C-alpha positions in Angstrom: 78.0 129.8 81.5 77.1 132.4 84.1 76.5 130.6 87.4 77.9 127.4 86.1 81.0 127.3 88.3 78.8 128.2 91.4 76.5 125.3 90.6 79.4 122.9 90.3 80.8 124.1 93.6 77.4 123.4 95.2 77.4 119.9 93.7 81.0 119.4 95.0 79.9 120.4 98.5 77.0 118.1 98.4 79.2 115.2 97.2 81.6 116.0 100.0 78.7 115.8 102.5 77.9 112.3 101.1 81.6 111.2 101.4 81.9 110.8 97.6 85.5 112.1 96.8 85.4 111.1 93.2 82.3 113.1 92.7 83.9 116.0 94.5 86.9 115.9 92.2 84.6 115.6 89.2 82.5 118.7 90.1 85.6 120.7 91.1 87.2 119.9 87.7 84.0 121.2 86.0 84.0 124.3 88.2 87.6 125.0 87.2 86.9 124.5 83.5 84.0 126.8 83.7 86.0 129.5 85.4 88.8 129.1 82.9 86.3 129.2 79.9 84.9 132.5 81.2 88.4 133.8 82.2 86.8 134.7 85.6 89.3 135.3 88.3 86.4 135.7 90.7 85.2 132.2 90.0 88.7 130.8 90.1 89.2 132.4 93.6 85.9 131.0 94.8 86.8 127.6 93.5 90.1 127.7 95.3 88.4 128.8 98.5 86.1 125.8 98.3 89.0 123.5 97.6 90.6 124.9 100.8 87.5 124.3 102.8 87.2 120.7 101.5 90.9 120.1 102.3 90.5 121.4 105.8 87.5 119.1 106.3 89.9 116.1 105.6 92.7 117.5 107.7 94.8 118.2 104.6 96.2 121.4 106.0 99.1 122.0 103.7 96.8 121.6 100.7 94.2 123.8 102.4 96.8 126.5 103.1 97.9 126.5 99.5 94.4 127.0 98.0 93.6 129.6 100.7 96.7 131.6 99.8 95.8 131.4 96.1 92.2 132.5 96.7 93.3 135.4 99.0 95.8 136.6 96.4 93.1 136.7 93.7 90.6 138.4 96.0 93.2 141.0 97.0 94.3 141.7 93.4 90.6 142.2 92.5 90.0 144.6 95.4 87.4 142.2 96.9 88.0 143.1 100.5 84.9 141.3 101.9 85.8 138.0 100.2 89.4 138.3 101.4 88.2 139.0 105.0 86.0 135.8 104.8 89.0 133.8 103.6 91.2 135.3 106.4 88.5 134.4 109.0 88.5 130.8 107.6 92.3 130.8 108.0 92.2 131.9 111.6 89.4 129.6 112.5 91.4 126.6 111.4 94.8 127.9 112.4 96.1 127.9 108.9 98.7 130.5 108.0 97.7 132.3 104.8 
């Protein structure tokens, strides 16, 4: 299962580029299931970060803010400063309070 969530996130991003929301939802569900099966907070946080990016793309800023806050919380708890900084930059780029 190592790398599985990352692969599903990539597929979700590709589906988003092709304006296929049902495929995005499908691949994000699989990414979440993979992260949960591995009990990987790192993968969970990366899934949430992508969910935030995808929500921003569709101007769903409340949803984007929620997922971004969740991702940042996990990154901070795991001491993943670089990842948290990337999430914070995303937040400021799109004027989302996180």
